[in-house]
N, C-alpha and C positions, 0 to 999 in steps of 0.2 A: 504493500500500500504506500509506503514512504517513497519507493522508487516509481510509483504510478505505472507499474507494468500490468496492464489490463489482462493480457492473455494469460500470464502466469497466475494471476489472481483467479481467473476463471477456471484454470486447470485444477486448482485446489478446491474451489467451490463445487465444480462438477463432480469430483471424487466424493466430496462430503454428501452431496445430493444423492448420488448413486447409492452410497452406503446406507443413508437414512431410508431411502425408498425401498431398498432390499429388505430392510428391517420392518417395513410397514409403517414408518414414522413420517407420514405425509405432512402432518401439521408442523413438525420440526424442520422439514425440508423446504417448506414454502417461503420462509423469510430469506433463506439462502438463495432460492431461485429468484426472488425479487432483487436481491443484492446483485446477483450475476447479471440480470437484465439491465439494471441501472449502470453497472460498470460498462457493459456493452454500449448502451445508449450514449454515454458521455465520452466515449472514445472518439477523438477527432481524426486520428490517422486512419485513412480508408483501408490501407493494406492490413494493419493490425486488426481493424474492426471486422474485415472480411474473415480473418482467421478466427476471431471471437465468435462470429455468427456460425461458422462451420462447427466450432466446438459445441456451441449451444444446440445446434441441430443434432449432433451425435448424442448428446445427453438426452434430448427428447426422444430420439429414435430408439435408444436402449430400452426405454419404458413405453414403447408403442404409442407415442403421442404424435401420430403421423402428421396432423395438420400443422402443429407447431414446428415439427421437424422441417416440413416443406417451407413454412414461412421464413425460417432462418436460412435455409439453403437458397431460397430465391433472393434474400437480402444479400447473401454472400456473392451470388452470381452477379447481381446488379453492381455491387461495389467493385468486384474484380474486372468486370467488363468496362466499367467507367475508367479504371486506372490502367487498363490494358495488360493486366496480369493473367497469364494463361496457365501457369503451372498448377495453381490450386484449383483452376476450373475443372480439371480432369476428375479429381475425386468428388467435386461438387456435383457434376453431371451424373456420375455413376451413383452417388448417394440418392439423388432425385429419382433416377431410374429404378433403383432397388426399392425405394419407398413406394413408388407407384405400383411396382410389380407385386411385391410381397405383402405390403400392409393395406393397400387400397385396391388391389386386383384390377389395375387399369393398365393392361398390356400396351394399349395404343400410346398412352403418354410415356410409359416406360421406354418404348421403342424410340420415341422422339428424342429423348435425352441420351439414349445409348448411341444413336447415330450422331448426335452433337459431339459426344465424347470421341467417337471414332474419327469424325472429320477434323476435330481439333488435334488429335494425335497425328493425322496425316499432314496437317498444316505446320506443326512444329517438329515433324519428323521424329516422333517418339514412339518406339515400337515395343518397349519393355512391357511384358505381361499383357500384350494386346489380345492374346488368346482368351483372356477372361472377358474382355469386351465382346468378342465374337460369341462367347458362350452365353452371355446375357442377351444378346440380340437373338440368338437361336431360341432361348427360353421364351422370349416375348413373341416371336413369330410362331412358335409352336402353340402358345396360348391363344393366338389369334387364328390358328388353323391356316397359316399362310406359309407352309413349308416351301412352296414354289418360289417364295421371295427371298430365300436365304442368299446372302451375298455370294457371288461365284467363288471368292477366295476363302470362304469360311473353312473349307476342308483342309486348307494349308495350315490352319491354326488349331482346329479342333481335333487334336490327336492325343492319345494317352501319353502322359509325360510332357504335354505341351507347356506346362509350367513346372520346371524342375523341382522335384522333391515335394510336390503338392498332391497328396492323396485326395484332398478335398476337391481340387480341380478335376481330377480323374473321376471321382465319385459323381460330381455334378454332370460332367460330360457324359458318362455312361447312362445316367438317369435320362438326360435329354435324348440320347440315341435310342434308348429303349422305347421311349414314348413316340419317337418318330416311327420306329418299326411297328409299334402298335397301331398308330394312325394309318399306316399303309396296309394293315390287315395281316401283318407277319407275326402272328401270336406267339409261336414257339420261339422264334428268334428273340422277340421282345422279352419273353420270360427269362431266357438265358442271360440277357444283358442286364435285366433288373437284378438278378442274383449277383452279377459282377459288381453292380453299383452298390448293393448292400455291403458286400465285402470291402469295397473301397472306403465306404463311410466308416466301417469298423476300424480299418487301418488308419483313417484320419482321426480316430478317436472322437467321432461325431455321431453318437447313437441317435440323437434327435433327427439328424438329416436322414438317417436310414429308415425312418418311419415312412417317408413318402414313397420310395420304391417298393417297400414292403406292402403298402396299401395298394399301389398300382398292380403289384403281382397278385395280390388276393383278388382284385377285381378282374384281372385277366383270367385267372383260373375259374372264377365264378362264371365268366362269360363262356368258357369252354365246357361248363357243366361239371368241372372237377371240384366238387364241394369240399372234399377232404383237404386238398391243398389250399383252397381258398380260405378255409377256417384256420389252417395252420399258419398261413402268412398274416392273416388278419390279427391273430393272437400275438 
């Protein structure tokens, strides 16, 4: 506070807010949230303010407050665009896309921001972990049942091991591929890939992620009339 370092104050407040909300202490968290917003509002430097907005959006996102998360992401986008700062825009765009896709189930808006991020990458010639962007685009297109609109180059990036050492990327990729096969009526192939996805989620130490392919697998077996396996994977 003496140094007037807004971002660092918000880092500490965000951690405190997270801890209090995890403990169900919403009344105690509220004054800290108001303090954080006041610090953000009073910051004059637009670059620092954009970072603060992004940090606040992440805090709201952790606790599934999607509308406030988007509000601060849009403020960050506006500030960064105004000062011509493109580096932080990448995670801002991706965060907006993920919020729309997973919290608000709006694949159309998610796709808009995924392409914004992809085009920005091309503009600044930044290719690191671009495979993840293509994976998100594939997810949204699949949700919209627009498999035919997949970018021609997506196959160059959506490969197992496309992000070195990331079992999570592999698990997500396998899940998307399985659903693509299912959408094409290739039930047996899809079931096999769903199984691979579940294994990859286990290797990524993400049991919650593995719920989704397990559910898809149960639905697939049910559709085939294999009730025994449907119940097994549902359980």
